[in-house]
C-alpha positions in Angstrom: 78.2 23.3 212.9 79.0 19.9 214.3 79.3 17.0 211.9 77.3 13.8 212.5 78.2 10.4 211.2 76.1 7.8 209.5 76.0 4.4 208.0 73.9 3.5 204.9 73.3 0.0 203.7 72.7 -1.3 200.2 72.8 -4.7 198.5 75.6 -4.6 196.0 73.4 -6.3 193.5 71.1 -3.3 193.6 73.6 -0.5 194.0 77.3 -1.3 194.6 80.1 0.9 195.8 81.7 0.6 192.3 78.5 1.9 190.7 78.4 4.7 193.3 82.0 5.7 192.4 81.3 5.7 188.7 78.3 7.9 189.2 80.2 10.3 191.5 77.0 11.4 193.3 73.6 9.8 193.9 70.3 10.6 195.3 69.8 8.1 198.2 66.2 7.3 197.3 63.8 4.4 198.0 64.0 4.4 201.8 60.6 3.2 203.1 61.2 2.7 206.8 60.1 5.5 209.1 63.2 5.3 211.4 65.6 5.3 208.5 63.6 8.2 206.9 63.9 10.2 210.1 67.6 9.6 210.1 67.8 10.8 206.5 66.0 14.0 207.6 68.7 14.6 210.2 71.6 14.4 207.7 73.3 17.6 206.8 75.6 18.6 203.9 79.2 17.7 204.9 78.3 14.8 207.2 80.4 11.6 206.8 78.8 8.4 205.8 80.1 4.8 205.9 78.8 2.7 203.0 77.8 -0.9 203.8 77.2 -3.8 201.4 74.4 -5.9 202.8 73.3 -9.2 201.4 75.9 -11.9 201.0 78.9 -9.5 201.5 78.0 -7.9 204.9 80.8 -5.5 205.1 81.5 -1.7 205.3 83.3 -0.9 202.1 83.8 2.9 201.8 83.5 6.4 202.9 81.0 9.0 201.5 79.8 12.5 202.3 76.4 14.1 202.3 76.3 16.6 199.4 72.8 17.8 199.9 70.5 17.5 202.9 67.1 15.9 202.8 64.4 16.7 200.2 61.3 14.9 199.0 62.1 11.5 197.5 61.2 11.8 193.8 60.7 8.0 193.6 57.9 8.0 196.2 54.5 7.7 194.6 52.7 8.0 197.9 53.6 8.9 201.5 56.0 11.4 203.0 59.5 10.0 202.1 62.8 11.8 201.9 66.2 11.3 200.3 69.7 13.0 200.4 72.5 13.3 197.9 75.6 11.4 198.7 79.1 11.4 197.0 81.8 8.8 197.4 85.1 9.9 199.1 87.2 6.8 199.1 87.1 3.0 199.3 88.2 1.4 202.4 91.7 -0.2 202.1 90.3 -3.2 204.0 86.5 -3.8 204.1 85.1 -4.2 207.6 83.0 -7.3 207.9 79.9 -7.4 210.0 81.5 -10.1 212.2 84.3 -7.7 213.1 81.6 -5.0 213.9 79.7 -7.4 216.2 82.8 -8.6 218.0 84.4 -5.1 218.5 83.8 -3.8 222.1 83.0 -0.3 220.8 81.0 -1.2 217.7 78.9 -4.1 219.0 76.3 -1.5 220.3 75.9 0.2 216.9 72.6 0.0 215.0 74.4 -2.1 212.4 75.2 -4.7 215.0 71.8 -4.6 216.8 69.3 -3.8 214.0 70.5 -5.4 210.8 67.3 -4.2 208.9 67.8 -0.5 209.4 69.2 1.0 206.2 70.2 4.4 207.5 71.6 4.7 211.0 73.7 7.1 213.0 77.2 6.3 214.4 79.1 8.2 217.0 82.3 10.0 216.2 84.2 7.3 218.2 82.4 4.5 216.3 83.2 6.2 213.0 86.9 6.6 213.8 87.0 2.9 214.9 85.5 1.8 211.6 88.2 3.8 209.8 90.8 2.2 212.0 89.6 -1.3 211.3 89.4 -0.4 207.6 93.1 0.6 207.7 91.9 3.8 206.1 93.5 6.9 207.7 91.4 9.9 207.3 91.4 13.3 209.0 87.9 14.4 210.0 
């Protein structure tokens, strides 16, 4: 089965990379945007995920993996919302700032660069590899 690649965003004040690493696995709950929800529903166990700190930081900080595909979001009190389980893999050696994403010829067309409000978005394999390259984080996929 082919892997797909994703980017998830979170304000570090709400849920930081360091908290994620301490917990070792998390249910990615609370997504209340239909496009982001639909992206969650496409995620499969084993897919790779870049973790982005939004807010003041605005940088991609680490690599994670989908541990469990989508299921009903237990935090949803109404509506049809979904979540997935994610696990951290490694911190980026060098965080990739949004400014670098927007100025990179390959990355400037990503949802991160074009739609800063979307909390879960796909990235292509080439975009994923470019993020790892900019992060100076070699990783075999």
